[in-house]
Rosetta silent file (secondary structure, phi, psi, omega in degrees, C-alpha in Angstrom):
SEQUENCE: MEPALTRTALITGSSRGIGRAIAERLAADGLDVVVNYRSDRAAAESLVAGIEASGGRAAAAQADVTDPAQLRALFDFAEQRLGGLDVLVSNVGTARFAPLAEATDADYDLLFGTNARATFTALREAANRLRDGGRIVAISSGVTATHRPGTGLYGAAKAAVDQLVRVLAGELGPRGITVNSVRPGATRTEALLELQSEETLQRMAAATPLGRIGEPADIADIVAFLASDDSRWITGQVINAGGGTF
SCORE:     score description
SCORE:     0.000 S_00000001
   1 L     0.000  132.630  179.341   69.532  130.792   17.519 S_00000001
   2 L   -73.428  143.333  178.152   73.067  131.263   18.793 S_00000001
   3 L   -65.577  147.341  179.810   75.364  128.237   18.490 S_00000001
   4 L   -66.555  143.708  176.863   76.000  126.346   21.728 S_00000001
   5 L   -67.583  141.499  172.725   79.233  127.109   23.494 S_00000001
   6 L   -67.859  132.591  179.807   81.897  124.438   23.276 S_00000001
   7 L   -80.376  147.714 -175.565   82.248  122.786   26.659 S_00000001
   8 E  -121.909  136.776 -179.753   85.644  122.812   28.345 S_00000001
   9 E  -123.889  141.026  171.184   87.146  120.176   30.635 S_00000001
  10 E  -111.867  124.286  178.287   90.121  120.244   32.977 S_00000001
  11 E  -118.784  113.104  179.126   91.612  116.841   33.767 S_00000001
  12 L   -75.628  146.900  179.004   94.270  116.795   36.454 S_00000001
  13 L    58.798   51.279 -169.748   97.108  114.328   36.010 S_00000001
  14 L  -114.430   17.702  178.092   96.225  113.669   32.385 S_00000001
  15 L   -82.033  -20.180 -177.400   99.526  113.200   30.573 S_00000001
  16 L  -143.454  169.757  169.628   99.525  109.435   31.178 S_00000001
  17 H    60.337 -140.459 -177.584   97.400  106.479   32.214 S_00000001
  18 H   -61.932  -41.789 -179.406   93.740  106.845   33.042 S_00000001
  19 H   -59.796  -40.155  178.992   93.896  110.645   32.881 S_00000001
  20 H   -63.985  -44.462  178.643   95.286  110.547   29.352 S_00000001
  21 H   -61.855  -37.226  178.171   92.546  108.185   28.210 S_00000001
  22 H   -65.133  -45.841  179.456   89.944  110.494   29.750 S_00000001
  23 H   -59.676  -43.929  179.411   91.376  113.533   27.972 S_00000001
  24 H   -62.391  -42.146 -177.467   91.382  111.686   24.645 S_00000001
  25 H   -69.520  -43.231  179.525   87.800  110.510   25.090 S_00000001
  26 H   -65.323  -37.727  176.313   86.414  113.887   26.148 S_00000001
  27 H   -64.030  -39.810  178.049   88.196  115.550   23.237 S_00000001
  28 H   -64.300  -27.718  177.650   86.689  112.940   20.889 S_00000001
  29 L   -82.480    0.803  174.889   83.288  113.884   22.326 S_00000001
  30 L    99.510    5.343  177.810   83.890  117.484   21.273 S_00000001
  31 L   -84.866  145.741  165.424   85.078  119.088   24.503 S_00000001
  32 E   -75.390  140.362 -175.771   88.039  121.427   24.678 S_00000001
  33 E  -129.503  142.349  170.084   90.477  119.947   27.185 S_00000001
  34 E  -102.175  119.119  179.846   93.223  121.194   29.478 S_00000001
  35 E   -94.575  113.901  179.968   95.877  118.518   29.904 S_00000001
  36 E   -96.635  137.941  175.030   97.594  118.871   33.262 S_00000001
  37 E  -139.684  155.748  176.086  101.021  117.418   33.963 S_00000001
  38 L   -96.209  -47.777 -175.406  103.518  117.729   36.792 S_00000001
  39 L  -135.385  -22.997 -174.512  106.807  116.775   35.132 S_00000001
  40 L   -90.495   74.947 -178.115  106.258  114.851   31.881 S_00000001
  41 H   -62.217  -39.034 -177.840  105.927  117.774   29.507 S_00000001
  42 H   -61.708  -41.854  179.586  106.706  115.670   26.437 S_00000001
  43 H   -64.964  -42.086  179.746  103.842  113.276   27.163 S_00000001
  44 H   -64.371  -43.762 -178.068  101.404  116.146   27.706 S_00000001
  45 H   -68.580  -33.671  176.913  102.448  117.941   24.533 S_00000001
  46 H   -67.498  -35.675  176.758  102.191  114.753   22.477 S_00000001
  47 H   -65.183  -46.532  178.482   98.649  114.265   23.770 S_00000001
  48 H   -59.845  -43.511  179.920   97.718  117.842   22.874 S_00000001
  49 H   -61.381  -41.088  179.065   99.232  117.405   19.415 S_00000001
  50 H   -65.191  -39.984  178.436   97.240  114.225   18.862 S_00000001
  51 H   -64.753  -45.065 -178.544   93.980  115.885   19.909 S_00000001
  52 H   -67.603  -34.013  177.685   94.601  118.867   17.675 S_00000001
  53 H   -65.511  -25.101  178.482   95.548  116.610   14.744 S_00000001
  54 L   -90.709    5.824  177.559   92.120  115.001   15.117 S_00000001
  55 L    95.736    4.504  179.759   90.418  118.385   14.940 S_00000001
  56 L   -90.640 -177.802 -179.435   90.039  119.033   18.658 S_00000001
  57 L  -128.275  127.292 -176.705   91.227  121.865   20.844 S_00000001
  58 E  -151.505  161.157  176.739   93.554  121.312   23.781 S_00000001
  59 E  -146.344  142.117  177.643   96.209  122.986   25.887 S_00000001
  60 E   -97.783  141.834 -178.964   98.875  121.594   28.201 S_00000001
  61 E  -142.086  124.861  178.448   99.457  123.148   31.610 S_00000001
  62 E   -83.319  133.677  173.155  102.127  122.297   34.170 S_00000001
  63 L  -167.925  137.227  169.356  101.089  122.258   37.827 S_00000001
  64 L   -89.754  103.981 -170.881  101.797  120.203   40.919 S_00000001
  65 L   -74.123   -4.644  172.467   98.227  119.935   42.174 S_00000001
  66 L   -76.968   -9.930  175.643   99.346  119.035   45.683 S_00000001
  67 L   -99.435  110.527 -176.264  100.295  122.720   45.952 S_00000001
  68 H   -54.757  -36.214 -179.896   97.055  124.707   46.392 S_00000001
  69 H   -66.062  -41.607  178.470   98.577  127.822   44.817 S_00000001
  70 H   -67.935  -35.422  178.926   99.619  125.909   41.702 S_00000001
  71 H   -67.355  -40.438  175.905   96.219  124.259   41.490 S_00000001
  72 H   -62.723  -39.807  178.176   94.463  127.626   41.654 S_00000001
  73 H   -64.806  -32.219  176.997   96.777  128.868   38.915 S_00000001
  74 H   -64.213  -42.627  176.050   95.826  125.838   36.834 S_00000001
  75 H   -63.885  -40.476  176.488   92.166  126.828   37.046 S_00000001
  76 H   -57.676  -46.531  179.995   93.133  130.390   36.111 S_00000001
  77 H   -59.291  -45.724 -178.546   94.955  129.068   33.045 S_00000001
  78 H   -60.981  -43.050 -179.934   91.975  126.960   31.986 S_00000001
  79 H   -66.626  -43.508 -176.282   89.593  129.893   32.264 S_00000001
  80 H   -73.535  -38.259 -175.477   91.869  132.336   30.471 S_00000001
  81 H   -78.906  -38.478 -173.861   93.049  129.979   27.728 S_00000001
  82 H  -118.337    5.360  168.756   89.776  128.244   26.879 S_00000001
  83 L    82.955   25.637  178.302   87.180  130.717   28.105 S_00000001
  84 L   124.930  168.812 -177.013   85.631  129.055   31.121 S_00000001
  85 L  -129.578  140.252  176.979   85.100  125.617   32.612 S_00000001
  86 L  -120.602  -25.609 -174.766   82.256  123.119   32.451 S_00000001
  87 E  -136.198  131.848  168.552   83.876  119.847   33.542 S_00000001
  88 E  -117.469  129.885  167.805   86.453  118.946   36.158 S_00000001
  89 E  -115.682  109.561  179.592   87.933  115.470   36.358 S_00000001
  90 E   -89.061  100.057 -169.880   90.049  115.235   39.498 S_00000001
  91 L  -111.444  -18.945 -175.115   92.303  112.353   38.565 S_00000001
  92 L   -62.181  136.187  176.038   95.639  112.912   40.312 S_00000001
  93 L  -166.121  163.275  175.528   96.491  110.306   42.894 S_00000001
  94 L  -142.847  149.537 -178.098   99.319  108.213   44.260 S_00000001
  95 L  -121.508  143.292  171.905   99.417  104.813   45.939 S_00000001
  96 L  -151.231  134.514 -172.482  101.693  103.333   48.570 S_00000001
  97 L  -121.483  134.716  176.696  100.927  100.137   50.452 S_00000001
  98 L  -167.714  149.044  172.482  102.050   98.956   53.891 S_00000001
  99 L   -56.177  147.094 -178.307  100.461   97.465   57.024 S_00000001
 100 H   -57.684  -35.062 -179.251   99.234  100.212   59.326 S_00000001
 101 H   -65.595  -19.844 -178.636  101.705   99.122   61.994 S_00000001
 102 H  -108.152   -7.030 -178.465  104.534   99.846   59.561 S_00000001
 103 L   -69.531  145.256 -176.214  103.164  102.974   57.869 S_00000001
 104 L  -104.970  167.190  174.288  105.088  106.167   58.517 S_00000001
 105 H   -60.820  -35.863  178.621  104.091  109.766   59.062 S_00000001
 106 H   -65.252  -37.432  175.530  105.626  110.476   55.655 S_00000001
 107 H   -60.222  -46.106 -179.935  103.343  107.846   54.095 S_00000001
 108 H   -59.789  -48.387 -177.895  100.339  109.551   55.671 S_00000001
 109 H   -61.503  -41.834 -179.775  101.386  113.000   54.481 S_00000001
 110 H   -65.044  -49.968 -172.901  102.008  111.767   50.943 S_00000001
 111 H   -70.759  -40.711  178.772   98.792  109.779   50.567 S_00000001
 112 H   -77.175  -33.298  178.344   96.459  112.307   52.168 S_00000001
 113 H   -66.286  -42.326 -177.032   98.211  115.270   50.577 S_00000001
 114 H   -80.986  -43.665 -173.311   98.004  113.842   47.066 S_00000001
 115 H   -88.226  -42.992 -175.251   94.707  111.968   47.199 S_00000001
 116 H   -93.278  -54.710 -175.620   92.555  113.837   49.715 S_00000001
 117 H   -65.796  -43.555 -179.657   93.835  117.406   50.007 S_00000001
 118 H   -62.605  -37.976  177.471   94.511  117.883   46.297 S_00000001
 119 H   -68.016  -43.121  176.807   91.026  116.585   45.489 S_00000001
 120 H   -55.508  -48.034 -179.052   89.476  118.838   48.136 S_00000001
 121 H   -62.749  -41.745  179.324   91.230  121.876   46.683 S_00000001
 122 H   -64.600  -41.609  178.963   90.195  120.932   43.142 S_00000001
 123 H   -65.998  -39.965  178.548   86.564  120.419   44.171 S_00000001
 124 H   -62.925  -44.729  178.731   86.509  123.726   46.022 S_00000001
 125 H   -63.723  -42.521  179.979   87.888  125.569   43.002 S_00000001
 126 H   -62.750  -38.710 -179.607   85.429  123.822   40.697 S_00000001
 127 H   -61.555  -30.542 -178.642   82.522  124.704   42.986 S_00000001
 128 H   -93.430  -11.783 -171.138   83.408  128.375   42.617 S_00000001
 129 H  -121.643  -27.488 -176.910   84.327  128.399   38.927 S_00000001
 130 L   -65.171  144.518  173.638   82.307  125.892   36.914 S_00000001
 131 L   -69.119  153.227  177.127   79.453  127.218   34.853 S_00000001
 132 L   -55.350  144.692 -177.953   75.952  126.161   35.882 S_00000001
 133 L    83.351    9.257 -176.820   75.051  122.747   34.536 S_00000001
 134 L   -76.471 -178.419 -177.240   78.647  121.551   34.828 S_00000001
 135 E  -134.884  134.460  174.551   80.028  118.155   35.731 S_00000001
 136 E  -123.274  128.438  177.030   82.546  117.115   38.390 S_00000001
 137 E  -130.433  127.033  176.687   84.036  113.628   38.437 S_00000001
 138 E  -110.831  138.973  177.907   86.612  112.467   40.979 S_00000001
 139 E   -91.868  116.394  179.733   88.656  109.309   40.532 S_00000001
 140 L   -99.585 -141.517  179.414   88.559  107.227   43.706 S_00000001
 141 L  -158.499  145.549  177.203   89.736  103.622   44.116 S_00000001
 142 L   -65.843  -15.666  179.491   88.286  100.161   44.527 S_00000001
 143 H   -65.292  -19.164  177.375   90.409   99.633   47.642 S_00000001
 144 H   -70.755  -15.903  179.838   87.791  101.635   49.551 S_00000001
 145 H  -104.375  -19.129 -173.210   85.411   98.731   48.920 S_00000001
 146 H  -101.122  -25.795  173.581   87.766   95.760   49.307 S_00000001
 147 L    57.937   39.176 -179.919   89.629   96.587   52.552 S_00000001
 148 L   -73.171  145.339  176.294   92.673   94.473   51.721 S_00000001
 149 L   -54.532  140.240  179.464   95.572   94.399   54.219 S_00000001
 150 L    92.573   -9.424 -176.181   98.189   97.012   53.430 S_00000001
 151 L  -105.099   12.392 -171.087   95.743   99.442   51.813 S_00000001
 152 H   -57.515  -54.007 -177.301   94.636  101.270   54.966 S_00000001
 153 H   -67.810  -45.686  179.600   96.138  104.711   54.426 S_00000001
 154 H   -61.085  -45.923  179.746   95.562  104.773   50.677 S_00000001
 155 H   -63.469  -38.154  179.439   91.985  103.557   51.088 S_00000001
 156 H   -65.213  -40.508  178.821   91.277  106.086   53.825 S_00000001
 157 H   -65.139  -40.053  178.716   92.526  108.943   51.652 S_00000001
 158 H   -73.426  -31.586  175.456   90.381  107.796   48.732 S_00000001
 159 H   -63.345  -33.290  175.197   87.370  107.278   51.006 S_00000001
 160 H   -61.361  -36.684  177.034   87.676  110.957   51.883 S_00000001
 161 H   -60.400  -46.521 -179.030   87.267  111.695   48.175 S_00000001
 162 H   -61.465  -39.264  179.471   83.998  109.751   48.061 S_00000001
 163 H   -67.681  -42.503  176.893   82.644  111.631   51.080 S_00000001
 164 H   -58.311  -41.142 -179.420   83.559  115.022   49.622 S_00000001
 165 H   -62.770  -47.012 -177.654   81.755  114.073   46.422 S_00000001
 166 H   -60.731  -42.400 -178.533   78.550  113.053   48.191 S_00000001
 167 H   -70.826  -44.152 -177.681   78.391  116.290   50.174 S_00000001
 168 H   -64.431  -30.974  177.909   79.321  118.581   47.286 S_00000001
 169 H   -58.554  -41.548  178.121   76.619  117.008   45.123 S_00000001
 170 H   -69.551  -33.484 -178.212   73.994  118.316   47.534 S_00000001
 171 H   -74.154  -32.500 -176.446   75.601  121.725   47.713 S_00000001
 172 H  -100.011   -5.564 -179.479   75.851  122.226   43.947 S_00000001
 173 H   -53.416  -42.357  179.881   72.609  120.558   42.942 S_00000001
 174 H   -59.225  -19.450  178.481   70.643  123.840   42.810 S_00000001
 175 H   -95.538    4.489  179.480   73.011  125.000   40.050 S_00000001
 176 L    75.367   15.552  178.652   72.477  121.880   37.988 S_00000001
 177 L   -93.533  125.388  176.719   76.064  120.707   38.587 S_00000001
 178 E   -95.886  149.338 -177.449   76.437  116.974   39.138 S_00000001
 179 E  -136.851  119.837 -179.137   79.228  115.509   41.258 S_00000001
 180 E  -140.412  162.808  173.065   80.204  111.835   41.165 S_00000001
 181 E  -126.571  156.190 -179.812   83.198  109.617   41.781 S_00000001
 182 E  -122.316  130.472  178.542   84.461  106.524   39.977 S_00000001
 183 E  -103.522   95.768  175.652   86.204  103.645   41.749 S_00000001
 184 E   -71.876  148.061  165.908   88.517  101.860   39.289 S_00000001
 185 L   -88.695 -157.715  177.821   89.742   98.374   40.026 S_00000001
 186 L   -58.736  123.545 -175.244   93.083   97.099   38.769 S_00000001
 187 E  -129.461  136.226 -173.817   93.720   99.025   35.546 S_00000001
 188 L   -72.964   85.269  175.763   96.551   98.477   33.069 S_00000001
 189 L  -117.929  168.191  176.885   98.570  101.640   33.573 S_00000001
 190 H   -58.252  -38.805 -178.801  102.308  102.203   33.754 S_00000001
 191 H   -63.427  -43.509 -179.904  102.015  102.560   37.519 S_00000001
 192 H   -65.348  -42.752 -178.332  100.292   99.181   37.906 S_00000001
 193 H   -65.210  -29.510  177.636  102.786   97.434   35.642 S_00000001
 194 H   -74.774  -31.175 -175.067  105.645   98.868   37.688 S_00000001
 195 H   -87.254  -28.092 -170.225  104.116   97.716   40.985 S_00000001
 196 L  -119.832  144.380  176.320  102.883   94.224   40.050 S_00000001
 197 L   -77.010  164.232  177.896  104.485   91.166   38.504 S_00000001
 198 H   -61.612  -36.413  178.073  103.008   89.463   35.458 S_00000001
 199 H   -62.203  -42.506  178.531  101.972   86.565   37.697 S_00000001
 200 H   -65.572  -40.358  177.782  100.057   88.933   39.965 S_00000001
 201 H   -61.812  -38.338  178.124   98.375   90.573   36.986 S_00000001
 202 H   -65.800  -38.530  176.813   97.247   87.164   35.769 S_00000001
 203 H   -65.266  -40.439  177.603   95.767   86.389   39.193 S_00000001
 204 H   -60.450  -44.138 -179.612   93.947   89.722   39.162 S_00000001
 205 H   -63.851  -41.698 -178.544   92.502   88.962   35.748 S_00000001
 206 H   -66.464  -28.020 -179.330   91.405   85.484   36.809 S_00000001
 207 L   -80.253   -6.748 -177.556   89.623   86.921   39.858 S_00000001
 208 L   -94.561  130.845  178.550   87.523   89.207   37.670 S_00000001
 209 L   -52.413  -31.346 -178.602   84.181   87.881   36.356 S_00000001
 210 L   -86.697   -2.736  170.904   85.024   89.366   32.968 S_00000001
 211 L    78.124   20.199  178.559   88.363   87.581   32.889 S_00000001
 212 L  -157.272  165.812  169.828   90.698   90.534   32.508 S_00000001
 213 L   -88.130  167.461 -176.536   91.991   93.602   34.280 S_00000001
 214 E   -74.283  159.947  172.575   90.713   97.021   33.284 S_00000001
 215 L  -113.714  151.591  177.930   92.050   99.243   30.558 S_00000001
 216 H   -52.046  -35.437 -179.832   92.269  103.050   30.842 S_00000001
 217 H   -64.398  -29.609  177.485   89.624  103.329   28.118 S_00000001
 218 H   -61.016  -42.907 -179.933   87.172  101.387   30.323 S_00000001
 219 H   -73.424  -39.583 -178.962   87.375  104.111   32.951 S_00000001
 220 H   -60.766  -37.974  179.869   87.430  106.912   30.384 S_00000001
 221 H   -64.323  -38.340  178.673   84.133  105.724   28.892 S_00000001
 222 H   -67.683  -43.657  178.456   82.448  105.858   32.296 S_00000001
 223 H   -62.331  -40.527  179.742   83.824  109.334   32.982 S_00000001
 224 H   -60.402  -40.349  176.413   82.667  110.498   29.550 S_00000001
 225 H   -62.646  -46.025 -178.792   79.129  109.387   30.390 S_00000001
 226 H   -67.194  -23.187  178.202   79.220  111.191   33.729 S_00000001
 227 L   -86.922   -5.326 -175.333   80.530  114.308   31.977 S_00000001
 228 L   -97.960  170.447  176.548   77.707  114.257   29.437 S_00000001
 229 H   -69.588  -21.638  179.425   74.134  115.469   29.522 S_00000001
 230 H   -62.445  -20.957 -178.519   73.002  111.838   29.470 S_00000001
 231 H   -97.589   17.983 -171.024   74.029  111.597   33.148 S_00000001
 232 L   -60.215  -19.976 -177.069   72.000  114.621   34.220 S_00000001
 233 L  -103.946   15.302  179.873   69.932  112.575   36.725 S_00000001
 234 L  -120.294  118.661  176.880   72.943  110.979   38.430 S_00000001
 235 L  -155.070  153.054 -179.394   74.718  112.848   41.215 S_00000001
 236 L    71.366   21.926 -174.569   76.317  112.104   44.556 S_00000001
 237 L  -108.002  151.720  172.921   77.143  108.576   43.427 S_00000001
 238 E  -111.969  111.872 -173.300   80.212  106.369   43.748 S_00000001
 239 E   -95.131  117.094  176.138   80.421  104.239   40.615 S_00000001
 240 E   -75.760  129.594 -177.773   82.216  100.912   40.989 S_00000001
 241 E  -135.929   61.067 -177.492   84.323  100.164   37.914 S_00000001
 242 L  -120.259   19.810  179.102   86.234   97.009   38.773 S_00000001
 243 L    64.142   25.089  178.045   84.786   94.491   36.373 S_00000001
 244 L    91.270    6.912 -179.044   82.759   92.876   39.137 S_00000001
 245 L   -82.308  -11.959  176.197   85.575   92.393   41.642 S_00000001
 246 L  -154.696    0.000    0.000   83.854   94.618   44.225 S_00000001
């Protein structure tokens, strides 16, 4: 019997935060990983070095995934460097909050370009490139479930991600490819710490049934399950991962 091929994962926006935790977890599970970064090359290379020091296989690749040409080139790199793709985690996203009456055209372009269009392009490339039996996971946001004032544009862009996932799951099902999205709640990343005061973080934790805000590893564990064979009967789903806050 021939040995099974090592599975390969591409995680967009994986040099820091949730994406980094996902890359580390998938590598620990035995997948080869492509670490994508836009500007923080040092962070990406340190992640790759850590994975390789633990016996894994990884490669760093620079690409601004809001540029469709660069995103296609990223998929090319993953295929050429690691021999094909089995898992896509579309993780890149950006947040900006303002009442709709005050939101600008530039806000719209940024939020839909980064969250919706980049995810659409990544899903389209994955649909054409992943091997049969693959896994696609998109990172959405809990704001699509909570509808808080000021989150309209960001939530709408992330809601588009959830809709793309549901439709693509039906389209790729005959090939055994599952497609799901994960909605994180407040998660302790550099971006969250920059946006919120310690007092606000404490209020967020108190509002959670589990008494804390999320950690990147909490989300990474869920993604790892969805990327595994254990999730083979789950597709087209939006998984809430907010510690019970939504």
